[in-house]
Backbone as CSV, one residue per row, in Angstrom:
resi,resn,N_x,N_y,N_z,CA_x,CA_y,CA_z,C_x,C_y,C_z
1,MET,26.209,-15.666,6.298,24.663,-15.296,5.941,24.108,-15.370,7.310
2,ASN,23.139,-14.359,7.568,22.507,-14.167,9.010,21.304,-14.805,8.881
3,LEU,21.070,-15.745,9.807,19.814,-16.396,9.950,19.295,-16.088,11.395
4,PRO,17.915,-15.983,11.741,17.438,-15.689,13.011,17.436,-16.962,13.971
5,THR,17.626,-16.828,15.151,17.362,-17.663,16.100,16.252,-17.327,17.058
6,ILE,15.276,-18.059,16.995,13.879,-17.678,17.724,13.699,-18.598,18.943
7,HIS,13.305,-18.079,20.016,12.985,-18.935,21.098,11.503,-18.769,21.440
8,THR,10.915,-19.979,21.606,9.346,-19.966,21.614,9.081,-20.642,22.840
9,GLU,7.554,-20.331,23.010,6.893,-20.950,24.265,5.443,-21.289,23.879
10,ARG,4.940,-22.336,24.361,3.560,-22.742,24.006,2.696,-21.803,24.214
11,VAL,1.775,-21.470,23.353,0.616,-20.548,23.725,-0.200,-21.150,24.732
12,PRO,-0.641,-20.372,25.828,-1.656,-20.894,26.929,-2.739,-21.580,26.221
13,ASN,-3.082,-22.551,26.849,-4.370,-23.488,26.764,-4.277,-24.029,25.313
14,SER,-3.308,-24.078,24.440,-3.425,-24.539,23.129,-2.843,-25.930,23.279
15,PRO,-3.157,-26.650,22.297,-2.735,-28.282,22.249,-1.269,-28.314,22.174
16,ILE,-0.713,-29.277,22.774,0.737,-29.740,22.837,1.243,-30.253,21.534
17,PRO,2.238,-29.698,20.861,2.440,-30.312,19.740,2.922,-31.712,19.753
18,GLY,2.520,-32.635,18.878,3.077,-33.990,18.837,2.276,-34.636,17.502
19,ASN,2.998,-35.674,16.977,2.660,-36.184,15.747,2.436,-35.176,14.899
20,ASN,1.104,-34.990,14.279,0.596,-34.068,13.350,0.010,-32.966,14.093
21,GLY,0.193,-32.883,15.361,-0.728,-31.771,16.137,-1.952,-32.519,17.014
22,ARG,-2.585,-31.708,17.737,-3.702,-32.137,18.421,-4.664,-30.899,18.390
23,ALA,-5.981,-31.167,18.000,-6.972,-30.287,17.978,-7.521,-29.932,19.224
24,SER,-7.779,-28.694,19.663,-8.715,-28.268,20.806,-9.970,-28.142,20.389
25,HIS,-10.867,-28.530,21.238,-12.368,-28.542,20.807,-13.276,-27.654,21.641
26,HIS,-14.376,-27.235,21.011,-15.484,-26.763,21.628,-16.284,-27.741,22.454
27,ARG,-17.279,-27.418,23.266,-18.050,-28.302,24.111,-18.864,-29.164,23.082
28,ASP,-19.199,-28.557,22.001,-19.983,-29.330,21.016,-19.227,-30.370,20.225
29,GLY,-17.710,-30.224,20.373,-16.936,-31.423,19.775,-16.163,-30.769,18.619
30,SER,-16.623,-29.573,17.989,-15.999,-29.071,16.868,-14.622,-28.635,17.118
31,ALA,-13.768,-28.810,16.148,-12.411,-28.371,16.250,-12.206,-26.807,16.381
32,PHE,-11.376,-26.260,17.082,-11.115,-24.983,17.217,-9.713,-24.461,16.755
33,PHE,-8.712,-25.201,17.054,-7.363,-24.907,16.306,-6.450,-26.210,16.353
34,THR,-5.427,-26.327,15.605,-4.733,-27.330,15.728,-3.187,-26.816,15.557
35,ARG,-2.367,-27.404,16.299,-0.995,-26.854,16.525,-0.010,-27.658,15.376
36,VAL,0.686,-26.979,14.454,1.414,-27.504,13.413,2.815,-27.046,13.437
37,ALA,3.729,-27.602,12.872,5.293,-27.098,12.785,5.328,-25.673,12.074
38,TYR,5.704,-24.912,12.556,6.073,-23.396,11.937,6.657,-23.616,10.543
39,PRO,5.954,-22.921,9.558,6.331,-23.097,8.099,7.367,-22.299,7.624
40,GLY,7.741,-21.325,8.601,8.491,-20.137,7.871,7.558,-19.020,7.516
41,LEU,8.365,-17.718,7.430,7.690,-16.585,7.089,6.760,-16.826,5.766
42,ASP,7.578,-17.539,4.763,6.592,-17.707,3.471,5.464,-18.415,3.794
43,GLY,5.588,-19.367,4.688,4.423,-20.560,4.998,3.362,-19.580,5.607
44,VAL,3.699,-18.586,6.508,2.590,-17.819,7.129,2.039,-16.943,6.080
45,LEU,2.737,-16.374,5.165,2.214,-15.605,4.255,1.360,-16.242,3.324
46,SER,1.778,-17.475,3.069,0.842,-18.334,2.229,-0.322,-18.667,2.998
47,GLU,-0.535,-18.886,4.394,-1.672,-19.149,4.992,-2.529,-17.816,4.937
48,ILE,-1.791,-16.509,5.042,-2.593,-15.359,4.905,-3.366,-15.343,3.691
49,LYS,-2.530,-15.880,2.489,-3.069,-15.851,1.087,-4.272,-16.905,1.082
50,ARG,-4.042,-18.168,1.868,-5.079,-18.954,1.844,-6.386,-18.301,2.273
51,LEU,-6.291,-17.593,3.456,-7.426,-16.962,4.163,-8.220,-16.112,3.101
52,VAL,-7.554,-15.245,2.506,-8.066,-14.442,1.436,-8.736,-15.255,0.449
53,ASP,-8.068,-16.385,-0.006,-8.917,-17.179,-1.217,-10.014,-17.867,-0.476
54,GLU,-9.971,-18.233,0.788,-11.236,-18.790,1.471,-12.320,-17.633,1.538
55,GLY,-11.856,-16.369,2.087,-12.833,-15.423,2.212,-13.449,-14.927,1.002
56,LYS,-12.677,-14.975,-0.040,-13.424,-14.339,-1.353,-14.410,-15.355,-2.055
57,GLY,-14.208,-16.711,-1.560,-15.137,-17.579,-1.895,-16.382,-17.891,-1.100
58,ASP,-16.477,-16.952,0.018,-17.429,-17.121,1.121,-18.624,-16.323,0.752
59,PRO,-19.674,-16.766,0.537,-20.924,-16.129,0.020,-21.310,-14.865,1.061
60,ALA,-21.077,-14.946,2.294,-21.375,-14.039,3.213,-20.517,-12.843,2.907
61,VAL,-19.233,-13.026,2.851,-18.173,-11.978,2.386,-18.629,-11.283,1.019
62,ARG,-18.865,-12.046,0.276,-19.292,-11.513,-1.292,-20.435,-10.505,-1.123
63,SER,-21.423,-11.034,-0.342,-22.668,-10.353,-0.104,-22.381,-8.992,0.567
64,LYS,-21.690,-9.096,1.548,-21.105,-7.854,2.348,-20.553,-6.969,1.340
65,ALA,-19.565,-7.262,0.440,-18.919,-6.435,-0.494,-19.896,-5.893,-1.485
66,ILE,-21.112,-6.695,-1.965,-22.165,-6.152,-2.652,-22.734,-5.005,-1.899
67,GLU,-23.075,-5.377,-0.671,-23.861,-4.343,0.213,-23.098,-3.009,0.298
68,ILE,-21.839,-3.355,0.688,-20.928,-1.838,0.776,-20.782,-1.086,-0.399
69,THR,-20.994,-1.827,-1.593,-20.654,-0.941,-2.940,-21.982,-0.630,-3.460
70,GLN,-22.955,-1.012,-2.930,-24.238,-0.398,-3.752,-24.582,0.885,-3.964
71,ASN,-23.805,1.741,-3.332,-24.082,3.361,-3.595,-22.866,3.921,-4.484
72,ILE,-21.963,3.201,-5.007,-20.827,3.730,-5.834,-21.660,4.015,-7.262
73,PRO,-20.936,5.104,-7.943,-21.604,5.701,-9.055,-21.940,4.613,-10.001
74,ALA,-23.146,4.903,-10.616,-23.852,3.771,-11.612,-23.167,3.659,-12.998
75,ASP,-23.430,2.433,-13.609,-23.082,2.444,-14.886,-24.231,3.067,-15.731
76,PRO,-23.907,4.079,-16.511,-25.031,4.695,-17.310,-25.729,3.914,-18.217
77,ARG,-25.265,2.979,-18.530,-25.847,1.940,-19.500,-27.011,1.130,-18.746
78,THR,-26.871,0.910,-17.487,-27.831,0.130,-16.684,-28.345,0.742,-15.757
79,GLY,-27.888,1.800,-15.132,-28.329,2.559,-13.722,-28.114,1.732,-12.620
80,LEU,-27.174,0.631,-12.770,-26.819,-0.018,-11.645,-25.497,0.295,-11.060
81,PRO,-25.004,0.074,-10.042,-23.710,0.231,-9.304,-22.686,-0.359,-10.370
82,ASN,-21.644,0.401,-10.710,-20.582,0.141,-11.607,-19.417,-0.601,-10.940
83,ARG,-19.531,-1.917,-10.988,-18.609,-2.502,-10.070,-17.338,-3.215,-11.017
84,ARG,-17.371,-2.505,-12.240,-16.128,-2.542,-12.979,-15.072,-1.287,-12.641
85,ASN,-15.703,-0.519,-11.889,-14.872,0.865,-11.447,-14.085,0.310,-10.044
86,TYR,-12.875,0.017,-10.348,-12.242,-0.591,-9.085,-11.814,0.463,-8.075
87,GLY,-11.515,1.616,-8.641,-11.298,2.694,-7.744,-12.315,3.159,-6.806
88,LYS,-13.657,3.214,-7.436,-14.738,3.563,-6.472,-15.197,2.223,-5.701
89,ILE,-14.963,1.117,-5.919,-15.052,-0.008,-5.104,-14.141,-0.011,-3.851
90,ALA,-12.805,0.428,-4.179,-11.970,0.296,-3.133,-12.206,1.722,-2.269
91,ASP,-12.672,2.729,-2.811,-13.133,3.890,-1.907,-14.259,3.458,-1.013
92,ALA,-15.174,2.816,-1.437,-16.147,2.256,-0.704,-16.005,1.305,0.415
93,VAL,-15.197,0.311,0.139,-14.841,-0.748,1.049,-13.918,-0.099,2.065
94,TYR,-12.977,0.858,1.677,-12.235,1.494,2.537,-12.936,2.391,3.683
95,SER,-13.749,3.230,3.026,-14.649,3.991,4.051,-15.375,2.991,4.893
96,TRP,-15.975,2.147,4.571,-16.797,1.172,5.354,-16.007,0.568,6.543
97,MET,-14.574,0.100,6.147,-13.984,-0.613,7.049,-13.346,0.443,8.103
98,LYS,-13.159,1.653,7.777,-12.549,2.602,8.650,-13.780,2.951,9.708
99,LYS,-14.991,2.818,9.239,-16.209,3.040,10.277,-16.588,1.950,11.067
100,ASN,-16.224,0.796,10.614,-17.033,-0.509,11.215,-15.829,-1.612,11.815
101,ILE,-14.460,-1.579,11.094,-13.544,-2.326,11.764,-12.582,-1.728,12.444
102,ALA,-12.671,-1.778,13.909,-11.432,-1.103,14.838,-10.203,-1.943,14.762
103,TYR,-9.149,-1.091,14.979,-7.946,-1.745,14.995,-7.683,-1.963,16.502
104,VAL,-7.251,-3.255,16.802,-6.836,-3.868,18.012,-5.827,-4.640,17.864
105,ASN,-4.628,-4.445,18.650,-3.531,-5.124,18.636,-3.650,-6.705,19.067
106,ASP,-2.735,-7.477,18.470,-2.900,-8.916,18.906,-2.537,-8.961,20.314
107,PRO,-3.045,-10.249,21.131,-2.603,-10.579,22.445,-0.972,-10.148,22.448
108,ASP,-0.559,-9.754,23.585,0.903,-9.664,23.927,1.587,-10.840,23.569
109,GLY,2.777,-10.749,22.687,3.562,-11.686,22.299,3.008,-12.815,21.435
110,ILE,1.748,-12.781,20.757,1.220,-13.552,19.854,0.653,-12.939,18.735
111,GLU,1.258,-13.466,17.489,0.687,-13.116,16.150,-0.540,-13.988,15.859
112,TRP,-1.531,-13.395,15.785,-3.013,-14.034,15.718,-3.660,-13.564,14.199
113,LEU,-3.870,-14.519,13.393,-4.525,-14.274,12.364,-5.965,-14.792,12.262
114,GLN,-6.928,-14.011,11.789,-8.316,-14.410,11.730,-8.762,-14.528,10.045
115,THR,-9.899,-15.202,10.009,-10.389,-15.267,8.649,-11.299,-14.085,8.538
116,ALA,-11.571,-13.901,7.134,-12.454,-12.670,7.004,-13.746,-12.567,7.596
117,SER,-14.347,-13.884,7.670,-15.683,-13.920,8.188,-15.559,-13.557,9.718
118,LYS,-14.539,-14.023,10.448,-14.335,-13.743,11.917,-14.171,-12.308,12.191
119,THR,-13.333,-11.604,11.291,-13.225,-10.193,11.382,-14.452,-9.458,11.313
120,LEU,-15.282,-9.919,10.228,-16.583,-9.148,10.063,-17.344,-9.354,11.346
121,GLU,-17.354,-10.730,11.792,-18.207,-10.811,13.068,-17.643,-10.228,14.164
122,LEU,-16.437,-10.225,14.453,-15.818,-9.418,15.899,-15.872,-7.947,15.437
123,GLY,-15.660,-7.493,14.339,-15.473,-6.015,14.148,-14.345,-5.223,14.452
124,PHE,-13.213,-6.160,14.680,-11.774,-5.635,14.951,-10.958,-6.666,14.371
125,GLY,-9.509,-5.990,14.331,-8.552,-6.878,14.248,-7.194,-5.995,13.937
126,ASP,-5.957,-6.697,13.881,-4.715,-5.845,13.423,-4.625,-5.684,12.110
127,CYS,-3.224,-5.277,11.768,-3.223,-4.935,10.188,-3.214,-6.261,9.384
128,ASP,-2.795,-7.503,9.879,-3.011,-8.528,8.980,-4.477,-9.045,8.880
129,ASP,-5.083,-9.042,9.865,-6.673,-9.374,9.923,-7.287,-8.393,8.959
130,GLN,-7.059,-7.062,9.106,-7.775,-6.274,8.120,-7.246,-6.335,7.033
131,SER,-6.103,-6.694,6.555,-5.700,-7.047,5.106,-6.226,-8.162,4.525
132,VAL,-6.537,-9.159,5.541,-7.098,-10.450,4.876,-8.644,-9.974,4.597
133,LEU,-9.123,-9.206,5.350,-10.512,-8.952,5.079,-10.806,-8.009,3.934
134,ALA,-9.919,-7.054,3.752,-10.073,-6.170,2.822,-9.757,-6.872,1.332
135,GLY,-8.656,-7.881,1.562,-8.334,-8.705,0.151,-9.571,-9.452,-0.218
136,ALA,-10.234,-10.113,0.802,-11.395,-10.961,0.455,-12.359,-10.054,-0.064
137,LEU,-12.679,-8.837,0.663,-14.101,-8.203,0.338,-13.691,-7.653,-1.422
138,LEU,-12.280,-6.982,-1.442,-12.322,-6.530,-2.895,-12.373,-7.753,-3.932
139,SER,-11.707,-8.726,-3.551,-11.351,-9.877,-4.712,-12.550,-10.639,-4.756
140,SER,-13.463,-10.619,-3.759,-14.853,-11.282,-3.973,-15.771,-10.760,-5.161
141,ILE,-15.284,-9.635,-5.580,-16.037,-8.863,-6.552,-15.196,-8.417,-7.666
142,GLY,-14.030,-9.013,-7.735,-13.212,-9.088,-9.153,-11.903,-8.049,-8.869
143,VAL,-11.665,-7.335,-7.854,-10.523,-6.373,-7.898,-9.293,-7.247,-7.533
144,PRO,-8.259,-7.073,-8.425,-7.157,-7.815,-8.056,-6.166,-7.208,-6.907
145,VAL,-5.804,-8.025,-6.211,-5.108,-7.402,-4.875,-3.777,-8.320,-4.560
146,ARG,-2.935,-7.617,-3.906,-1.742,-8.318,-3.441,-1.435,-7.642,-1.904
147,PHE,-0.459,-8.502,-1.236,0.043,-7.836,-0.007,1.275,-7.438,-0.025
148,ARG,1.808,-6.293,0.617,2.754,-5.749,0.769,3.310,-5.897,2.213
149,VAL,4.453,-6.562,2.491,4.836,-6.831,3.854,6.247,-5.860,3.792
150,VAL,6.309,-5.161,4.890,7.356,-3.963,4.996,8.128,-3.968,6.310
151,LYS,9.214,-3.429,6.277,10.149,-3.221,7.452,9.948,-1.735,7.845
152,ALA,9.146,-1.437,8.817,8.592,-0.013,8.988,8.853,0.403,10.278
153,ASN,9.536,-0.331,11.239,9.822,0.010,12.650,11.239,0.673,12.805
154,PRO,11.585,1.922,12.938,12.714,2.381,13.057,13.646,1.954,14.074
155,LYS,13.119,1.167,14.961,13.879,0.698,16.174,14.289,-0.728,15.646
156,LYS,13.733,-1.189,14.765,13.858,-2.620,14.346,13.940,-2.715,12.900
157,LYS,14.800,-1.901,12.201,14.808,-1.886,10.682,15.091,-3.156,10.026
158,GLU,15.586,-4.057,10.556,15.735,-5.364,9.965,14.630,-6.165,9.912
159,ALA,13.609,-5.920,10.619,12.445,-6.869,10.959,11.112,-6.381,10.121
160,TYR,10.383,-7.352,9.502,9.343,-6.965,9.029,8.153,-6.816,10.052
161,SER,7.584,-5.750,9.888,6.727,-5.315,11.147,5.219,-4.911,10.637
162,HIS,5.021,-4.810,9.273,3.839,-4.363,9.068,3.246,-4.852,7.713
163,VAL,1.934,-5.203,7.495,1.577,-5.802,6.140,0.416,-4.946,5.951
164,TYR,0.250,-4.703,4.487,-1.047,-3.908,4.032,-1.304,-4.537,2.633
165,LEU,-2.551,-4.232,2.275,-3.043,-4.566,1.097,-2.596,-3.484,-0.180
166,GLN,-2.579,-3.970,-1.306,-2.544,-3.054,-2.499,-3.542,-3.629,-3.650
167,TYR,-4.139,-2.802,-4.403,-5.183,-3.202,-5.283,-4.619,-2.617,-6.775
168,HIS,-5.124,-3.341,-7.655,-4.709,-3.027,-9.024,-5.869,-2.186,-9.924
169,ASP,-5.642,-0.946,-10.258,-6.596,-0.081,-10.948,-5.768,0.571,-11.876
170,LYS,-6.399,0.669,-13.179,-5.722,1.562,-14.129,-4.199,1.476,-14.319
171,ASN,-3.877,0.177,-14.339,-2.456,-0.434,-14.890,-1.481,-0.065,-13.672
172,SER,-1.968,0.121,-12.576,-0.939,0.333,-11.360,-1.469,0.019,-9.978
173,TRP,-0.538,-0.482,-9.385,-0.916,-0.940,-7.812,-0.900,0.275,-6.960
174,LYS,-1.907,0.231,-6.065,-2.370,1.240,-5.245,-2.444,0.768,-3.759
175,GLY,-2.084,1.510,-2.749,-2.078,1.215,-1.462,-3.479,1.042,-0.964
176,PHE,-3.774,0.031,0.011,-5.143,-0.112,0.774,-4.709,-0.313,2.152
177,ASP,-4.499,0.576,3.231,-4.249,0.211,4.371,-5.154,0.862,5.446
178,PRO,-6.107,0.212,5.767,-7.078,0.834,6.699,-6.686,1.299,7.983
179,THR,-5.490,0.843,8.330,-4.864,0.852,9.610,-4.273,2.470,9.572
180,LEU,-4.251,3.034,8.438,-3.794,4.549,8.566,-4.883,5.395,8.657
181,HIS,-6.134,4.920,8.497,-7.273,5.733,8.869,-7.459,7.014,7.887
182,THR,-6.870,6.710,6.491,-6.962,8.037,5.496,-7.855,7.470,4.509
183,LYS,-7.439,7.106,3.416,-8.299,6.847,2.318,-7.714,5.821,1.237
184,ALA,-8.340,4.952,0.475,-7.938,3.961,-0.277,-6.907,4.837,-1.362
185,GLY,-5.787,3.990,-1.538,-4.849,4.593,-2.332,-3.618,5.042,-1.559
186,ASP,-3.815,5.564,-0.292,-2.785,5.938,0.577,-1.986,4.550,0.872
187,GLU,-0.644,5.049,1.179,0.255,3.777,1.871,1.369,4.435,2.444
188,LEU,2.302,3.824,3.085,3.449,4.452,3.797,4.298,5.061,2.946
189,ALA,5.008,6.019,2.924,6.027,6.775,2.185,7.302,6.122,2.204
190,ASP,7.939,6.147,1.071,9.280,5.387,1.007,10.310,5.676,2.088
191,HIS,10.262,6.790,2.691,11.169,7.223,3.648,10.715,6.453,4.980
192,GLN,9.601,5.845,5.073,9.128,5.172,6.017,9.233,3.555,6.151
193,ILE,9.896,3.252,5.005,10.014,1.918,4.692,11.743,1.423,4.535
194,PHE,12.088,0.579,5.313,13.400,0.118,5.195,13.741,-1.179,4.277
195,GLY,12.568,-1.557,3.923,12.685,-2.878,2.902,11.160,-3.372,2.923
196,SER,10.936,-4.076,1.819,9.467,-4.646,1.586,9.668,-5.926,0.499
197,GLN,8.705,-6.618,0.704,8.415,-7.753,-0.418,6.878,-7.664,-0.517
198,LYS,6.613,-8.137,-1.827,5.036,-8.368,-2.258,4.748,-9.650,-2.421
199,VAL,3.588,-10.029,-2.181,2.843,-11.313,-2.273,1.782,-11.036,-3.101
200,ASP,1.820,-11.633,-4.321,0.836,-11.631,-5.369,-0.460,-12.534,-4.897
201,LEU,-1.669,-12.017,-5.090,-2.894,-12.891,-4.822,-3.778,-13.235,-6.022
202,SER,-3.198,-12.453,-7.066,-4.018,-12.593,-8.223,-3.138,-13.124,-9.576
203,ASP,-3.391,-14.216,-10.081,-2.811,-14.702,-11.278,-2.879,-13.881,-12.214
204,GLY,-1.528,-13.759,-13.142,-1.512,-13.168,-14.405,-1.292,-11.653,-14.094
205,LEU,-0.975,-11.059,-13.092,-0.563,-9.745,-12.820,0.802,-9.722,-12.334
206,PRO,1.244,-8.522,-12.508,2.696,-8.249,-12.183,3.094,-8.131,-10.611
207,GLY,3.974,-8.495,-10.052,4.245,-8.292,-8.848,4.474,-9.609,-8.124
208,VAL,4.761,-10.577,-8.433,5.085,-11.745,-7.700,6.424,-11.802,-7.295
209,GLN,6.701,-11.822,-5.735,8.064,-11.973,-5.281,7.886,-13.009,-4.193
210,ASN,8.803,-13.678,-4.028,8.842,-14.644,-3.100,9.472,-14.103,-1.778
211,ILE,9.065,-14.642,-0.770,9.318,-14.104,0.844,10.341,-15.133,1.183
212,LYS,11.684,-14.746,1.656,12.506,-15.727,2.318,12.022,-16.058,3.688
213,PRO,12.154,-17.359,4.009,11.614,-17.877,5.190,12.305,-17.385,6.543
214,ILE,11.756,-17.509,7.627,12.394,-17.277,8.856,12.228,-18.861,9.658
215,ILE,12.972,-19.121,10.488,12.742,-20.641,11.196,12.497,-20.463,12.605
216,GLY,12.071,-21.664,13.289,12.249,-21.759,14.572,11.175,-21.515,15.427
217,LEU,9.836,-20.944,14.906,8.721,-20.872,15.813,7.685,-21.991,15.473
218,SER,6.940,-22.096,16.434,5.671,-23.162,16.458,4.453,-22.378,16.324
219,VAL,3.444,-22.953,15.697,2.276,-22.173,15.202,0.917,-22.840,15.644
220,VAL,-0.006,-22.165,15.629,-1.343,-22.621,16.076,-2.159,-22.292,14.763
221,VAL,-2.734,-23.338,14.219,-3.403,-23.077,12.897,-5.071,-23.482,13.210
222,GLY,-5.899,-22.695,12.599,-7.246,-23.258,12.887,-8.323,-22.783,12.001
223,ILE,-9.564,-23.076,12.244,-10.548,-22.895,11.348,-10.855,-21.383,11.353
224,THR,-10.732,-20.732,12.268,-10.953,-19.136,12.324,-9.716,-18.413,12.815
225,TYR,-8.646,-19.049,13.274,-7.426,-18.422,13.848,-6.110,-19.050,13.316
226,LEU,-5.310,-18.338,13.333,-3.891,-18.718,13.361,-3.107,-18.082,14.248
227,ALA,-2.263,-18.673,15.224,-1.507,-17.904,16.084,-0.241,-18.409,16.546
228,TYR,0.860,-17.713,16.462,2.079,-18.110,17.152,2.791,-17.251,17.904
229,ARG,3.674,-17.798,18.977,4.306,-16.846,20.024,5.741,-16.807,19.600
230,GLN,6.092,-15.394,19.770,7.632,-15.312,19.426,8.071,-14.498,20.522
231,TYR,9.204,-15.179,21.272,9.638,-14.250,22.432,10.931,-13.387,22.022
232,THR,11.916,-14.024,21.292,13.189,-13.187,21.144,13.550,-13.710,19.753
233,LEU,14.238,-12.694,19.103,14.822,-12.706,17.669,16.166,-12.116,17.509
234,THR,17.180,-13.189,17.448,18.549,-12.622,17.335,19.125,-12.986,15.999
235,ASN,20.075,-12.468,15.563,20.671,-12.814,14.324,21.988,-13.928,14.650
236,LYS,22.094,-14.713,13.980,23.116,-15.879,14.036,23.985,-15.809,12.671
237,THR,25.107,-16.100,12.873,26.002,-16.123,11.525,26.321,-17.489,11.278
238,ASN,26.137,-17.986,10.107,26.364,-19.401,9.695,27.402,-19.111,8.351
């Protein structure tokens, strides 16, 4: 069985791990982040799922979703936006994100996760940040969503390198990847993917698959951010 061996280094200016971790603080005394033991890939994805759950319950995120979808086709019975039309909701959210949320890579060597509200505030993020925001916006007004994490780097076919959202509409799962800068419903083609897993975010819908963990990293978790530094990844036979 092949397991990864990962060598890590402390993120600059982050708290040194010890006991249950130590928080770094703003000048006003509020906590910014806390270092904890790395929980494995499944734990990181659970954290992403938690960020979506947190975001969809955030009144500001829900209000933004309502604002974004105010011009979708109306329900003829009421004359109001038909927010039961998940396809049109996805179209509106995708179009808004493409125009308002820029793609920006993480700091070199650091995987950095943001809350949905932080990405709204900053106006930028990478694939996981944008997936968290999209998942929170869509699910805050009832659209079922899930993550798909894929091996899509032809130079590192064994490594998971990209994550994007899928939404459920008309009895099927459809892609939602704002980093493609195309449209809702699009996603990577099969020939671009060397392996994938799906992480369900909506109870009672198909598509729940567990992610096998990797080991050996330390991680910084926080109110608005989660980050870890990964330097090398090699296979070790046990």
